[in-house]
C-alpha angles and dihedrals in degrees: 000000000000108000125228110256116245107220097179109132095015105120099168121110094233133026121220114251100234099051090043089054090049089052092050092051099040102026092235112149115263093241090058098046088050095048090047089053090051091048091052090053092043091236139113121261091255093051097054112100099173146351126229130225091246089055090051089055088054092049091052092046090054086056094052098264132125126203131207119202116229117225105236089177093073096047104039138034091213136011109295122226113252095250091055093043091052090051095046095052118120120247090257092051091049093056095045126075110256133196110211131190115215130186140183132214092273134038093312113128119162139169118221133170130221141186126175108336096331131092130191140189144153091284097056095031085202139056111273132174116277091241089059095043114116094220099045090122098052123106123258112229099166141014137182130190107222125207138175113252111240112227 
């Protein structure tokens, strides 16, 4: 289940998309996920301008999660819109937390997360239905199923 995001201690106006997604999936506080992202990049919080999907996978691994990338090439001829991708998921993908990379036609590249029929990101700061999501018409360019590693 997507977790609520703990914002205590976060004083910036905006949160980066990748650490916010990691917080939704793992439940780690927002300040912690952002601080870990800055640490991975060997920068201060103010010097980080973005976080990559590979860094998101590392952040999740630190919290005891693993991710498996979904092959979009076998399913689609072109990148699907988020609303179509969400409808086309398998039953397993629908019930598992997912990290999804969406892009627009310009420089827009954004990470969101989903589970069941809900999606969340640093714009909504809470899970919302796909039809109410502001980026539902963006194109899915990457997706990962995320699961907790059993010890």
